[in-house]
C-alpha positions in Angstrom: 103.1 87.8 126.6 100.1 85.9 127.9 96.4 85.4 127.3 95.1 86.0 130.8 93.3 89.2 130.1 90.8 87.8 127.5 87.1 87.1 128.0 84.9 85.9 125.3 81.1 86.0 124.6 79.7 84.0 121.7 76.3 84.3 120.0 73.9 84.1 123.0 71.3 86.3 124.7 72.9 89.2 126.5 70.4 89.6 129.3 70.5 92.9 131.2 69.4 96.5 131.4 71.0 99.6 130.1 72.4 101.6 133.0 74.2 104.9 133.6 77.8 103.9 134.4 78.4 107.2 136.1 75.9 106.2 138.8 77.2 102.6 139.2 79.7 101.8 141.9 79.5 98.0 141.6 82.0 96.3 139.4 80.6 93.7 137.0 81.3 90.1 137.5 84.1 89.0 135.3 83.8 85.9 133.2 86.9 83.7 133.0 86.2 81.4 130.0 88.4 82.2 127.0 87.2 79.5 124.6 83.8 79.1 122.9 82.3 75.9 121.6 81.1 77.3 118.3 78.0 79.6 118.5 74.8 78.2 117.1 76.1 74.6 116.7 74.0 71.7 118.0 75.2 70.4 121.4 75.8 67.0 120.0 78.2 68.3 117.3 80.9 69.1 119.9 82.9 71.3 117.5 86.5 72.1 118.1 86.7 75.2 120.3 87.9 78.6 119.1 90.8 79.5 121.2 91.6 83.2 121.6 94.7 84.7 123.2 96.3 88.1 123.3 99.4 90.0 124.4 99.7 91.2 128.0 98.5 94.7 128.4 96.4 95.0 125.2 93.3 95.8 127.2 95.1 98.7 128.9 96.6 99.8 125.6 93.1 100.1 124.1 91.6 101.6 127.2 94.3 104.4 127.3 93.5 105.2 123.7 89.7 104.9 124.2 89.3 102.7 121.2 88.0 99.3 120.3 88.1 97.3 117.0 85.7 95.2 115.0 86.8 92.5 112.5 85.1 90.0 110.2 85.6 86.4 109.2 83.7 85.3 106.1 85.0 81.8 106.5 83.2 81.4 109.9 80.4 83.9 109.3 81.3 86.0 112.3 81.8 89.6 113.2 84.1 90.1 116.3 84.2 93.1 118.5 87.1 93.6 120.9 87.4 96.1 123.6 88.4 96.6 127.3 86.1 95.8 130.1 85.8 98.0 133.2 87.7 95.4 135.2 90.7 95.5 132.9 90.1 92.4 130.8 89.9 92.2 127.1 86.3 91.6 125.9 85.9 89.4 122.9 82.3 89.6 121.6 81.1 87.7 118.5 77.9 87.5 116.4 76.8 85.5 113.4 76.4 87.0 110.0 76.5 85.1 106.7 79.8 85.7 104.9 80.8 88.8 106.9 83.2 90.8 104.7 84.0 94.5 104.5 83.4 96.6 107.6 83.7 100.3 108.3 82.3 102.4 111.1 82.7 104.7 114.1 81.1 105.1 117.6 77.7 105.8 116.1 77.3 103.5 113.1 78.8 100.5 111.4 78.3 99.2 107.8 79.2 95.6 106.9 79.0 93.6 103.7 77.4 90.1 103.9 76.5 87.3 101.5 74.0 89.4 99.6 73.3 92.4 101.9 74.9 95.5 103.2 74.1 95.8 106.9 73.7 99.0 108.8 74.2 98.9 112.6 73.3 101.7 114.9 74.7 102.2 118.4 71.6 102.7 120.6 73.5 103.7 123.7 74.2 107.3 124.6 77.4 108.5 126.3 77.4 107.4 129.9 75.1 104.4 129.3 76.1 100.8 129.4 74.4 97.4 129.1 75.2 94.6 131.6 77.4 97.2 133.3 80.1 96.3 130.7 79.3 97.4 127.1 79.3 101.1 126.4 78.2 100.6 122.7 75.5 98.3 121.5 75.3 98.0 117.7 71.9 96.9 116.5 71.2 95.9 112.9 68.6 98.5 111.7 68.8 98.0 107.9 69.8 95.3 105.4 70.1 96.5 101.8 69.6 93.5 99.6 72.3 93.7 96.9 72.4 90.1 95.6 75.4 87.8 95.6 77.9 90.1 93.9 80.9 89.3 96.2 80.9 92.5 98.3 84.4 93.3 99.5 85.5 96.5 101.2 83.2 99.5 101.9 83.6 103.2 102.3 81.4 106.0 103.7 81.3 109.0 101.3 81.1 112.6 102.4 77.5 112.7 101.4 76.8 109.7 103.7 76.3 107.2 100.8 78.0 103.9 100.9 80.4 102.8 98.2 81.5 99.2 98.0 83.9 97.1 96.0 81.8 94.8 93.7 84.3 92.1 92.9 82.1 89.9 90.8 81.3 92.8 88.5 84.8 94.4 88.6 83.6 97.8 89.7 82.9 100.3 92.5 79.2 100.6 93.2 76.6 102.3 95.4 73.4 100.7 96.6 70.4 101.5 94.5 66.8 102.1 95.7 65.4 100.1 92.8 68.2 97.8 91.5 70.9 95.7 93.1 73.6 98.4 92.6 74.6 101.4 90.7 78.1 101.1 89.1 80.0 104.3 89.5 83.5 103.3 88.3 85.5 100.5 86.7 89.1 100.2 85.7 89.9 101.2 82.2 91.2 97.7 81.4 87.8 96.2 82.2 85.8 96.3 78.9 82.3 95.9 80.3 80.2 95.4 83.5 79.5 91.7 83.6 79.3 89.1 86.4 82.8 87.7 85.8 85.4 88.2 88.5 88.2 89.2 86.0 90.8 91.2 88.0 89.6 90.5 91.5 89.1 94.1 92.6 89.1 93.9 96.4 90.3 96.9 98.4 89.3 100.6 98.7 91.0 103.6 100.2 88.9 106.7 100.9 90.4 110.2 100.8 88.4 113.2 102.1 85.2 111.3 101.9 85.7 110.1 98.3 86.8 106.7 96.9 90.4 107.4 95.7 92.5 104.2 95.4 91.6 100.5 94.8 93.6 97.3 94.8 93.2 94.5 92.2 95.1 91.2 91.8 95.8 92.0 88.2 94.7 93.7 85.0 92.9 90.7 83.5 89.8 91.3 81.3 88.8 87.6 81.2 86.7 85.6 83.6 88.8 84.4 86.6 91.9 85.6 84.9 93.4 86.9 88.1 94.2 83.4 89.4 97.1 83.1 87.1 98.5 86.5 88.0 98.8 86.1 91.8 102.6 86.3 92.0 103.3 89.8 90.6 100.2 91.0 88.7 98.8 93.2 91.5 98.1 96.9 91.0 96.9 99.9 92.9 94.7 102.3 90.8 93.9 105.9 91.3 90.1 106.1 90.9 90.1 109.8 89.9 92.6 109.5 87.1 92.4 105.7 86.4 96.2 105.7 86.5 98.0 102.7 87.9 100.1 104.1 90.7 101.7 100.9 91.9 102.3 97.5 90.1 104.2 94.3 90.5 102.3 93.4 93.7 101.3 89.9 94.9 97.6 89.7 95.9 97.4 93.3 97.3 94.6 94.1 99.8 93.4 96.9 102.0 94.9 100.2 100.7 94.5 102.9 103.3 95.4 106.6 103.1 96.9 108.2 106.2 98.9 111.4 106.7 99.8 111.8 103.1 100.9 108.2 102.6 99.1 105.2 100.9 99.6 102.1 102.9 98.8 98.7 101.5 99.1 95.0 102.3 101.2 93.0 99.8 99.4 89.9 101.0 101.2 87.3 98.8 104.5 88.3 100.4 103.3 89.0 103.9 104.4 92.6 104.0 102.8 95.8 105.1 104.2 98.7 103.2 103.5 101.9 101.3 103.3 103.1 97.7 106.2 105.1 96.2 104.3 107.2 93.7 107.4 108.3 91.8 108.7 104.8 91.1 105.2 103.1 91.2 106.7 100.5 93.5 105.8 99.0 96.8 108.1 99.8 99.7 108.0 97.1 102.4 107.8 98.2 106.0 106.9 95.2 108.3 106.6 91.5 107.8 103.5 89.9 109.1 103.4 86.1 109.7 100.3 85.3 107.7 98.2 86.3 104.7 97.7 89.9 105.6 94.2 91.2 104.9 92.3 93.9 106.7 94.1 97.1 107.7 93.3 100.2 109.8 95.7 103.1 110.5 95.2 104.8 113.9 97.6 107.5 114.8 101.1 105.9 114.6 99.8 102.4 114.6 98.8 100.0 111.8 96.3 97.3 112.9 96.6 94.3 110.6 94.4 91.3 110.2 96.1 87.9 109.5 94.8 84.7 108.0 96.2 81.2 107.4 96.7 80.9 103.6 94.5 78.5 101.7 97.3 76.4 100.2 95.0 74.6 97.8 94.7 77.9 95.9 97.5 80.1 97.1 100.4 77.8 97.3 103.8 78.8 95.9 103.6 82.4 96.8 106.6 84.4 98.1 104.8 84.3 101.5 105.7 80.6 101.8 109.4 81.3 101.4 109.4 84.4 103.7 107.8 82.4 106.5 110.4 79.6 106.0 113.2 82.1 106.0 112.0 83.4 109.4 111.3 79.9 110.7 107.7 80.9 111.3 104.2 79.4 110.7 101.3 81.5 109.5 98.7 82.3 112.1 95.3 83.9 112.3 94.7 87.0 114.3 95.4 90.7 114.6 98.7 92.6 115.0 99.2 96.1 116.3 102.3 97.5 114.7 104.2 100.7 115.7 104.9 102.4 112.4 107.8 104.4 113.9 110.0 101.3 114.4 108.0 98.5 112.8 107.6 96.6 116.1 104.6 94.5 116.8 103.6 95.9 120.2 100.4 93.9 120.7 98.5 91.0 119.1 95.4 88.9 119.2 95.7 85.3 118.1 92.8 82.9 117.1 93.4 79.2 116.9 91.0 76.4 116.0 88.4 76.2 113.3 88.6 79.9 112.5 91.6 80.4 110.2 90.7 83.4 108.0 89.8 87.0 108.6 88.8 89.6 106.0 88.5 93.2 107.2 88.7 95.3 110.3 87.8 98.8 111.5 88.7 101.0 114.5 85.8 102.3 116.7 87.3 105.4 118.3 85.6 106.7 121.5 84.2 103.2 122.2 85.6 101.3 125.1 83.8 98.0 125.0 81.3 97.2 122.2 78.8 94.5 121.5 76.3 93.8 118.7 73.1 92.0 118.0 73.4 89.0 115.6 71.6 88.4 112.3 69.2 85.9 113.8 69.5 86.7 117.5 66.4 86.5 119.7 67.3 90.0 121.0 66.0 91.4 117.7 62.5 90.6 118.9 62.8 92.6 122.1 65.4 95.2 121.2 62.9 98.1 120.7 64.2 101.6 121.1 62.5 104.9 120.0 62.9 108.6 120.0 60.2 111.1 121.0 58.9 114.1 119.0 61.9 116.2 119.9 64.3 113.6 118.5 65.5 112.5 121.9 66.4 108.8 122.0 64.5 106.9 124.7 63.1 103.5 125.3 66.5 101.9 125.6 65.6 99.5 128.4 66.6 95.9 128.1 68.5 93.5 125.9 67.2 89.9 125.8 
């Protein structure tokens, strides 16, 4: 394994025109730098560089499957987009967003939770177009719904197109409201009222057939901050339709995902990816991940898992510590691509340096090499696109 096929682009103007890749014979110049000095920081600060590495062949693996991924780090305030460049290198594109949290999307649109907004990004490129002869998707922030600081966690896109999000501070599932901060649509039966007290630390959401179906919570506490004393084995998975607890005894569960008739979940306090046995209401371990597992996407027969370094000042003493020690391993930050047939980690991305925590990730099928425009990027001033009276998109001309 090596890190020779990684290129990185931090928060900076992406000068260039949108061009039709089918008509371009010239290959783009390939950057070689794989570290970035911390986007947006003053030059005199000289922050520790963020070092990115990946497994050999990851770019080819993603290119063959015509997919890319996006993941968030609320700790660093970044959203990262990873794809395969035409020249065969891995593209690592990052943009700044305050407290980047839950993220969900596809080739056309991405939603992401922030410090007090839900962001909507639109891909302004049509099939066959590219910017800088490299990026075949350019996600531009077109809307920011102001929610307030409610500790937005994971998001889902409902069948009717509305967004649903995990409102951890108010212990409920919610939708954005046209008038108010949010509209509460569901809460666990053990939560007595909607109040701004993070009681059970509701955090994860699994959508089934365009509806919110399962959620994860650290415990069943109905008192403010009560979840912190239940981190070892108080975790539960709840069926939203019936309010039944379908799995219990978990340690800091995150990121439930429904795929092919099975409910996958990250038992983060132990480091295991596994699934729910609905008959016994128990967690069935599948693969150990060397870190605090948080952020999960199931694509075909692969689980793509985000890893963070645990915050030991708050999360010390978990089973994860012992599991790492038993395997003579250290926790690391990054992404693992796990073959669900045999449990093998076939590919990985590793991040070292000041970024040590990730939160969520999403797969962008049909997108080879994505980029985005940042929250305060200068490109927002000039990134003007429009559609004519027939609804045909045009005006996609330049970025920067």
